[in-house]
N, C-alpha and C positions, 0 to 999 in steps of 0.2 A: 504494500500500500504506500503510495507516494505521499509527500508532504501536502500537496494540494488536495488530495482526497481526504486526508485527516481534517484539514481546515474546513472543507465543505461539510463534513459530518458534524463537526463541532458547532458550526454556525447554523445548522438546520433548525427551523422553528418547530416547537412542539405541535402546533396546529397550523401548518403551512396553508396559506390561502392561494398561492400560485407557485408553480415550479419555474425558476428562471431558466431561460433558454441557454444551453451551453454555447460558449464561444467557438467559432470555427477557426481553425488554424493549425499549423503543425505542432505547436506547443500546448494546445488546449487539452484539458483533461475532462472527460465526461464524468459527472458525479455518479456514484454507485446507485443503481436503481433501487436497491434494497433499503437505502437510508431513509427516504420518506416513509416507506411502509413500516419500518421499525419504529420511527418516531410516532407514527399514528398509534401503533400498538401500545407504546409507552403512555401516550396521552389518554387512551381509553382505559388503561389499567390503573391510572392515577386515581386516588380517592377524591370524592367531591369536596367542595369547600366546607360543607357542613361538618365533615369529618373532623376538621380542625377547630370547630367551634368549642367554646368553653361549656356550652350547654350539652347535657347528655342527649343521646339519640332517643327520640320518642316516636315510634311509628304511629301513623294516623289510625286511630281506632274509633268506631262509632261510639258516641257518648250516650249513656242511659238517659231516659226521660227525666227532666228536672235537674240534670247535672249541669253545672257551670264550671268551666275550667278556671285555673288561676288567672289566665290572661283575661277572662271576662270581667274579673274584678279589678283589673288594673294592676299596678305595681304593689307588691307587698311592702308595707311600711318598714323602715329600718330604724333601729335604735342605736345611738352612738353613746358609748360609755367611755369615760376618761379614767385610765388606770395609771399606775406608776410607769408602765411601759409605753404610754401614749394612748391614743384613741383606738377603740375597737368597735366595729359595727356588727350588729346582729339583725337578722330579720326578726320580726316581732314574735313569731312562733318559737324560734330558737331561744329568744330571750325569756319567754314564758316557761320554756322547758327548764331553764336554770332554776326557776321557782317551783319546779315539780308540778307544772300545770300542763295538761294535755287537752287538746280541743278536738271534738268531733263535730264538724260543721258540714252539713249537706248530706247527700245520699251515702249510705254505707256500701262500698264496693270492695273488691279485693285489694285495690291499691290503697284505699283508705285504711283497711284492716292491717295491711302490712306495715304502714307507717305507725299506726297506733300501737300495734304489738311491739314493734322495735323500740318505741319510746318507753313503753312500760317496762320492758326487759332492761333497758339502759338505766332507768331510774332505780330499779331494784338493785342493779349492780353497784350503783353509787351509794345507796343507803337502803338496806333491806327492811328497815323498820320504820322509816319516815313515810308519812302518808303522801299519797298522790291525789291531786284534784283533777277530776275528769269533767270538763264542761261539755254538755251535749245540746246541740241544736240540729236535729236531724229528722227528716220525714221517714226514715227507715231505709231499707235496701235489701241487699242479698242476704238471705238467712245464713248461709254458710260463712260469709264474711263476718257477720255479726257474732256468730257463735265462736269464731276464732278469737275475737276480742273478748268475749265473755269468758272463754276458757282460760285465756291469759290472765284476766283479772282475778280468777279464782286460783290460778297457779302460782302467781308471785306472792311473796310474803308481805309485801307492802299493803297496808289498807288503802283502798281506793275510795275516795269521797266523790260522789256523783252530784252534779248540779245541773238542773234543766234550765236552759234559757231559750226562749222562743217556743220550741216544741220538742217533744220526744215521742215520736210515733212509731208504731210497728217495732222493728228491732231496736230503735232508739229507746223505747219504753222499757224493753227487757234489760238493756244495759244500764238504764237509770235505776231500775229495781235491784240490779246485781251489785250495787255499791256496798260498802261496809255498813253493817247494821248501825243505825243511829246517825249515819253520815250521808243520808240520801236527801237531797233538798231540791226545791224548785222555787223560782222567783214568782211573784204573785200574778203576773200576766202571761205566764207560760201555759201551754196546754199539753196534755198527755193523751195518747190514743193507743188502744190495744185492739188486735183483731187476729184472726187465724191466718196462716200463711196462704198465699195464692200462687198459682203457677199455671203452666200450660204444657201440653204434650201433643205430639203428632207422630204418625207412623202407623204400623200395624196395630191391630186390636191388642195383641199381646204386649207390645211396647207401651201402649197407653195404660194398660192394666198395671204394668210394673211401676210406671211413674205415679199412678194414682195410689198404689200401695205405699210407695215411698213418702209421698207428701202427707199421707195419714199418719205414718210413723213419726214424721217430723212434727206434725201438729201435736201429737201426744207428748213428744219430747219437750216442746216449748211450753205446753200446759204444766208439765211437772216442774219446769224451771220457775215459772211464775208462782206456782204453789209453794215452792221452797222459799222464795224470797218475800212473798206477801202474806203467807199464813192462811190464804184462802183455800177452801176445799176445791178439789178437782171439778166437781159437778158445777159449782158456781162459776169457775173459770171457763169451763166449756160453754156455758150459757152466755156469759158476757162476751166471749170472743167469737160467737157465731157471726156477728156483724161488727162493723166499726163502732167502738165505744169511746167517745171523746169525754175527757174529764178536765175540769179545772184543777188547780193545785190542791184545793181543799178536798175535792172528791178523791183525788189520787192519794191524799193523806189518809182518808178514811178507808180507802180500798187496800192500803198497805204497800203501794208502789214507792212512796217516799216517807220520810220520817219527820219532815219539817218544811214549812213554808216560810221563806225569809224575804225581807226587804233590804236588810243591811248585812254586811259581811260579818259572820260570826268569828269568834276568836280562833276557832280551829282552822279557819281558812285564811288567817292573817299572814301575809308575807313576813319573812324574817326581818327583824329590825323595826317593825311597825307595831308589834304587839304592846310595847311599852309606851307608845305615844297616846296621850290623852286626846280622844276625839272631841270636836267642838260640840257645844250644846245645840240641839236642833229644836227643842221644845216639842210640845204636842205629846201624843200618846206613844205607846210602845211600838216597837217594830213588828214586822209580820210574824216573827217567831215568838212573840209574847213576852220578850225580855225588854228591859229598859233601854231605850235608844241611847241614853247617856253612857251606857256601858259598852257601846259597840262603835267600831270604826265605820264611818259612812262609806258607801261604795264610791269608787272613783267615777267621775263624770267624763 
């Protein structure tokens, strides 16, 4: 291979738009015809630009009904803290995780369950005896994903305090009831809903019969879980869950799904460093949990 040929190969464009016409003459050298083809093969084999992005690869998947991705909410707020080593920025949910606060917002799917399970296991490894606060605002979702979170809540040694904000429906209500006894709460304008599982099947008659048998077993399993955490009898649970049953916090308290209706943050949910701060006087009657408002820290605005 001559020096001129090497120069032509080195100067070849990865995506050539035209091939220069070789010069005619006794000393001209015709470029190797395999060079442009090899360059094209290299260009095709090169990874796309998204491969080098700092964002992880996420294939496009159809979103379940009622689901809104993170992009739909806009940017996640960042919290900047000043430490001895300078400033450090957290997204808001990572900052709450430092306070042992986990949030379930929106439909419960497999990706939601994997994130919540990972956070619960991490917090247990940090301190196996310190409580975790689980804030729930969910219309429900996939039963198996919800049961993955439920089993993890029972598996770890940390007590999990559950708080309903907005709503806890379907699997959300089961997770609300699965919190530590005496530490299951709802805010006064939240709502709770229970019902039996629903689903669909298609295929041959035998396939549909298999799916029908499985969903009946799943319904019995869920009824037993509700009975375990509410103290209600199975017969009453089956009757109440035959159709959608909506409750306000007071009705959920009487039903046994929660232990307390609160308007202000109780001492057990106070972040570290704030429990000793004297809250301002609000006047008026007691809070939603029946205790003196002067003895409680007001919730943040």
